[in-house]
VOGU-3710 file (C-alpha; in Angstrom, 3 decimals, decimal comma):
1> msksewenne> -27,054/-8,010/14,238  -26,123/-8,928/17,991  -22,453/-10,043/19,034  -23,551/-13,818/18,950  -25,134/-13,671/15,040  -21,662/-11,832/14,233  -19,318/-14,612/16,214  -21,779/-17,060/14,142  -21,659/-15,608/10,358  -19,892/-17,521/7,999
11> eikifreylr> -17,614/-14,186/6,376  -16,738/-13,157/9,673  -15,558/-16,556/10,979  -13,365/-16,717/7,726  -11,880/-13,148/8,242  -11,548/-14,174/11,843  -9,082/-16,721/10,841  -7,137/-15,202/8,051  -6,396/-12,423/11,386  -5,365/-14,861/13,772
21> mptmhpnvdy> -2,250/-15,989/11,068  0,599/-14,067/12,381  2,220/-13,166/8,727  4,142/-10,213/10,648  7,731/-8,908/9,823  10,477/-9,209/10,059  10,599/-13,302/9,085  7,362/-13,953/8,289  6,442/-17,653/7,897  3,574/-17,700/5,313
31> tacveflkrq> 3,096/-21,639/5,816  -0,128/-21,324/7,170  -1,521/-18,301/5,431  -0,929/-20,819/2,065  -2,634/-23,160/3,132  -5,342/-21,122/4,433  -5,912/-19,515/0,960  -5,988/-22,735/-0,599  -8,593/-24,174/1,430  -10,488/-21,290/0,740
41> aaslelpvdv> -10,049/-21,786/-3,029  -11,306/-25,208/-2,581  -14,429/-23,986/-1,057  -15,216/-21,879/-3,617  -13,943/-24,405/-6,472  -11,663/-22,022/-8,231  -8,209/-23,940/-8,911  -5,263/-22,412/-7,411  -1,549/-21,497/-8,084  1,223/-21,207/-5,363
51> lypanesnpv> 4,173/-19,284/-6,983  7,830/-18,249/-5,563  8,805/-15,118/-8,025  11,746/-14,073/-5,679  12,087/-17,047/-3,698  11,088/-20,067/-1,454  10,217/-17,917/1,692  7,697/-15,546/-0,365  4,597/-17,251/-2,115  2,262/-15,738/-3,919
61> vvmkwlgkqp> -1,255/-17,400/-3,927  -3,587/-16,951/-7,488  -6,706/-18,067/-7,957  -8,300/-18,472/-10,956  -11,979/-17,773/-12,079  -12,466/-18,599/-15,640  -14,562/-15,945/-17,500  -17,151/-16,815/-20,412  -14,458/-15,003/-22,701  -11,446/-15,627/-21,414
71> elpsiilnsh> -9,736/-14,215/-24,399  -10,403/-10,988/-23,197  -7,985/-8,835/-20,987  -8,555/-10,477/-17,515  -8,979/-8,417/-13,895  -7,141/-9,121/-10,478  -8,183/-8,767/-7,231  -5,074/-7,874/-5,305  -4,272/-7,749/-1,504  -1,051/-8,512/0,284
81> tdvvpvfpdk> -0,918/-11,208/3,119  1,704/-10,072/5,498  0,998/-7,431/8,038  3,632/-4,488/10,049  5,265/-5,306/13,485  3,096/-4,895/16,577  3,689/-3,424/20,488  2,003/-6,465/22,221  1,958/-3,812/25,612  0,333/-1,131/23,623
91> wthepfsadm> -2,989/-3,228/22,937  -6,050/-3,980/24,726  -6,652/-7,036/23,157  -4,005/-9,531/22,099  -2,755/-8,666/18,510  -3,519/-11,680/16,250  -6,483/-13,486/18,485  -9,392/-11,416/16,584  -11,216/-10,661/19,547  -14,820/-9,242/19,435
101> ddegrifarg> -16,174/-6,871/21,739  -19,920/-6,224/22,168  -19,959/-3,778/19,528  -18,824/-5,835/16,682  -15,359/-4,114/16,530  -12,759/-6,919/15,843  -9,373/-6,271/16,979  -6,506/-7,503/14,952  -3,187/-6,357/13,290  -4,335/-6,672/9,813
111> sqdmkcvgtq> -7,706/-5,770/10,295  -7,802/-2,592/8,351  -4,522/-3,300/6,946  -5,551/-5,295/4,803  -6,624/-8,571/5,597  -9,963/-7,204/5,347  -10,046/-6,655/2,080  -8,415/-9,739/0,910  -11,669/-12,356/2,601  -14,095/-9,560/1,251
121> ylgavralka> -12,886/-10,781/-1,969  -13,559/-14,151/-1,392  -16,970/-13,187/0,277  -18,294/-11,138/-2,832  -17,387/-13,987/-5,391  -19,175/-16,638/-3,005  -21,928/-14,297/-3,015  -22,008/-14,066/-6,831  -21,133/-17,462/-7,807  -24,147/-18,022/-5,488
131> sgfqpkrtiy> -26,303/-15,957/-7,507  -25,546/-17,708/-10,983  -23,312/-15,034/-12,167  -20,555/-15,535/-14,275  -17,982/-12,885/-15,385  -17,257/-11,945/-18,824  -13,960/-11,264/-17,828  -11,063/-14,173/-16,237  -10,843/-13,021/-12,484  -7,909/-13,635/-10,863
141> ltyvpdeevg> -7,463/-13,299/-6,663  -3,960/-12,545/-6,150  -2,275/-12,890/-2,501  1,081/-11,089/-2,587  3,710/-11,135/0,124  6,108/-8,681/1,054  4,318/-5,126/0,395  4,876/-3,701/3,858  8,480/-3,487/3,590  8,296/-2,377/-0,289
151> gvlgmrelvk> 7,033/-5,179/-2,450  10,262/-6,167/-3,633  10,063/-9,859/-2,908  6,307/-10,075/-3,660  4,487/-7,953/-6,985  7,820/-6,497/-8,462  8,934/-9,626/-9,053  5,434/-11,103/-10,054  4,314/-8,611/-12,484  7,735/-9,139/-14,295
161> gdyfkklnvg> 7,817/-13,217/-15,096  6,232/-14,877/-17,917  3,342/-16,316/-15,611  1,641/-12,472/-14,908  2,013/-11,939/-18,865  -0,230/-14,652/-19,292  -2,837/-13,412/-17,128  -3,288/-10,842/-19,841  -4,354/-8,620/-16,812  -6,676/-5,409/-18,219
171> fsfdegiase> -7,442/-3,813/-14,623  -6,768/-4,296/-10,842  -8,177/-3,999/-7,454  -5,756/-3,096/-4,637  -6,359/-1,441/-1,430  -7,299/1,816/0,092  -7,538/3,530/3,124  -10,293/3,496/6,104  -12,288/6,742/5,864  -13,147/9,029/9,282
181> netysvyyae> -16,325/10,387/7,479  -19,471/9,080/5,834  -17,147/8,762/2,285  -15,642/6,528/0,961  -11,797/7,054/-1,342  -10,564/5,610/-4,131  -7,300/5,840/-5,260  -5,986/6,422/-9,023  -2,215/7,147/-8,402  0,597/7,010/-5,831
191> rtlwhlkfki> 3,371/9,398/-5,419  6,916/8,695/-6,434  8,694/6,736/-3,558  12,519/7,923/-2,801  14,672/6,745/0,413  17,329/9,053/-0,340  20,726/8,819/1,735  23,243/12,034/1,586  26,576/11,071/1,737  28,859/14,094/3,058
201> tgtaghgsll> 32,350/14,159/3,138  34,219/16,630/4,389  37,397/18,169/5,959  38,354/16,244/9,731  40,449/16,926/12,514  40,698/17,910/16,337  37,392/19,667/17,822  39,177/22,900/18,762  39,843/24,299/15,473  37,353/25,944/13,308
211> lpktageklh> 38,345/23,725/10,193  36,910/25,019/6,587  34,335/22,730/4,408  33,634/20,499/7,430  30,965/17,231/6,781  29,257/19,502/9,799  28,881/22,793/7,613  27,516/21,004/4,627  24,817/18,569/6,603  24,010/22,066/7,723
221> yivnkmmefr> 22,954/23,157/4,407  21,236/20,064/2,966  19,054/19,993/5,815  18,015/23,893/6,041  17,149/23,535/2,246  15,242/20,215/2,402  13,289/21,417/5,788  12,503/24,999/3,862  11,404/22,618/0,983  9,299/20,660/3,441
231> asqvkrlaed> 7,722/23,915/4,923  6,433/25,196/1,940  4,669/22,235/1,558  3,436/22,396/4,656  2,360/25,852/4,044  0,518/24,494/0,744  -1,410/22,483/2,293  -2,658/24,633/5,520  -3,652/27,030/2,594  -5,658/24,831/0,408
241> stidigdvtt> -8,392/22,830/1,334  -9,048/21,467/-1,982  -5,904/19,395/-1,555  -4,544/16,611/1,191  -1,268/14,846/2,224  -0,991/13,116/-1,233  -1,522/15,983/-3,589  1,683/17,923/-1,835  5,476/16,194/-1,647  6,007/14,708/1,530
251> vnltklsggv> 10,012/14,838/2,847  10,746/13,797/6,433  14,469/13,077/7,888  14,428/9,809/9,009  18,160/8,718/9,965  21,076/10,649/10,805  24,740/8,821/11,638  28,020/9,425/11,661  31,055/10,636/14,058  33,567/8,692/16,532
261> qsnvvpplle> 34,080/10,580/19,011  33,229/13,795/20,584  36,242/15,657/20,053  36,970/14,537/16,263  35,674/16,493/13,620  34,687/13,279/11,381  35,254/12,744/7,650  31,900/11,506/7,264  28,202/12,386/7,750  25,312/10,338/6,709
271> vvfdirvait> 21,721/11,929/6,722  18,560/9,637/4,879  14,847/11,386/4,038  11,896/9,842/3,399  10,237/11,492/-0,190  6,686/11,279/-1,646  7,100/12,789/-4,425  3,773/14,462/-5,558  2,389/13,784/-9,171  2,362/16,726/-10,015
281> vdvvafekqi> 6,263/17,741/-9,610  8,621/16,933/-12,694  11,040/14,323/-10,715  14,092/14,736/-12,971  13,927/18,548/-11,963  13,425/17,917/-8,127  16,232/15,505/-8,612  18,563/18,186/-10,331  17,812/20,986/-7,812  18,881/18,669/-5,109
291> rdwceeaggg> 21,953/18,212/-6,805  22,631/21,488/-7,078  22,187/22,256/-3,130  24,540/19,512/-2,775  26,975/21,487/-4,725  25,857/24,950/-3,094  26,813/23,059/0,061  30,697/22,608/-1,062  30,287/19,568/-3,157  31,829/16,381/-2,062
301> ieldfemqnp> 28,020/14,958/-1,185  27,234/11,545/-2,821  23,425/10,700/-3,213  22,763/6,866/-2,582  18,885/6,502/-2,897  18,089/3,268/-1,159  14,934/3,354/-2,713  14,053/5,832/-6,164  10,887/4,185/-7,522  10,135/5,641/-11,134
311> fveptkmdss> 7,268/7,678/-11,927  4,055/5,913/-12,542  1,004/7,654/-14,505  -1,851/7,818/-12,728  -4,725/5,669/-13,750  -7,153/7,478/-16,278  -10,627/8,372/-14,756  -12,386/9,800/-18,037  -14,572/8,158/-20,768  -10,883/6,309/-22,404
321> nlywvafkna> -10,922/3,593/-19,080  -13,502/1,953/-19,590  -13,072/-0,086/-16,501  -13,228/3,155/-14,536  -16,565/3,759/-16,136  -18,159/0,724/-14,872  -16,263/1,320/-11,151  -17,419/4,636/-11,049  -21,292/3,687/-12,300  -21,560/0,582/-9,463
331> ldelglktrf> -19,934/2,875/-6,762  -23,240/5,703/-7,842  -25,434/2,976/-8,071  -24,854/1,953/-4,489  -25,345/5,755/-3,406  -21,783/5,917/-1,918  -19,879/9,070/-1,234  -16,532/9,186/-2,812  -13,748/10,988/-3,043  -10,758/10,558/-5,618
341> rvfpgatdsr> -7,272/10,878/-4,245  -3,613/10,354/-4,635  -2,391/7,473/-2,193  -0,457/8,866/0,315  1,880/5,793/0,812  3,458/3,087/-1,966  1,077/0,354/-2,349  1,694/-2,706/-4,911  -0,309/-0,661/-7,434  2,398/1,281/-8,891
351> yirhegipal> 4,173/-1,862/-9,578  0,630/-2,835/-11,924  0,784/1,212/-13,372  4,163/0,887/-14,335  3,476/-2,113/-16,880  0,671/0,034/-17,947  -2,391/-1,745/-16,889  -5,217/0,620/-14,777  -5,585/0,255/-10,948  -7,577/1,439/-8,367
361> gfspinntpl> -7,057/1,472/-4,470  -10,149/0,815/-2,621  -11,537/-0,127/0,804  -14,679/-0,169/1,613  -14,314/1,271/4,912  -16,029/4,421/6,412  -16,744/6,070/9,537  -13,684/4,013/11,169  -10,845/5,101/12,766  -8,075/5,391/10,537
371> llhdhdeylr> -5,670/2,716/12,374  -3,443/1,166/10,090  -0,191/0,098/11,288  -1,326/1,582/14,931  -1,954/-0,014/17,847  -5,474/-1,363/18,699  -5,963/-1,861/14,602  -10,189/-3,203/14,444  -12,809/-3,023/11,851  -16,410/-3,159/12,985
381> sdtylhgigv> -18,567/-6,679/11,835  -20,804/-4,252/10,029  -18,522/-2,657/7,834  -17,048/-5,818/7,135  -20,184/-7,423/5,690  -21,123/-4,226/3,964  -17,959/-4,367/2,327  -18,926/-7,863/0,618  -21,861/-5,907/-0,510  -19,700/-3,287/-2,541
391> ykkliaavan> -17,634/-5,577/-3,746  -19,929/-7,955/-5,262  -20,970/-5,137/-7,091  -18,182/-3,648/-8,060  -16,581/-6,903/-9,116  -19,433/-8,241/-11,383  -19,604/-4,202/-13,452  -15,720/-4,155/-13,924  -15,495/-8,078/-15,075  -18,462/-7,397/-17,338
401> v> -16,768/-4,610/-18,999
//
């Protein structure tokens, strides 16, 4: 297709309209986004609810496609409506203009992460309805806020409420990540996310002295231990070609604070680490190891988990999970080359899986530079339209299990 043909394609028009809504943190205004989604639901003749599980500033939009056997567990097609901040001076296109170049590349924040998926679901449902298809199971399209800052005011609250329980969800679709080669990645699990602050107290005094058990000495010990562990994971990743970043535990020092004056030994120093614990690691034993390091450092160290997600069981990928069987068979019938991976970051799927509901993360994007959260984020028009066809096949297969 040419640029003009892509520009006049109705599905591309819908996608670009969605991208032009700057639902960017911080202080997101979702008003226009909700109205857009309500219009889309009306065009598909789907009933729609707008919920506020956390507060009035964070709406959840739910569209319902009634199945022939609504008593069966339902399917949800989940996506998030928020996007991360931009640095406009680093972009060659205005970040919320959805500009298209002559190659059909659409530049906008959210083009990969993950407004593409939200409107591809709509395109797939539109195509299925036009073909006369009605799913066996009821399908819910859920559009949630706050995912990019932890989902605390979005999916986490949604799954706690009676509304969600009444949906009787059996399986969830959610986002994946673009692939830079011909394969497509399917994510069946996520690492356990911790944001861990060490509050390190020690002897205070004059900077000219060699005081015992200072906060600085303890900080040095803790940082060394954490960085030695980090180096072991870097080594493991380098030496084993069968694993990738989602299969190891990542440790990164993200914040360091303390002290009041250059000649005063401070009584308190604080250091924060972002930790993503691999699914093969015993989280209880790992936390104990960290607490043991604190004692070895001299004690007087408090652990403050700014975020401590619980371990969540991976989605089963075997014959016991009929949704997985249908999903995998559909991928095979499409002839797609797939890789099954642990998601390196954190998505709303962790809240779904925590409720005992199987979930798979999948974005039908391949042969595309990985640009989520990056400058000049884009998605090709042909990739976007192909993805609608992929979802059409997957949704029909899973909804008819």
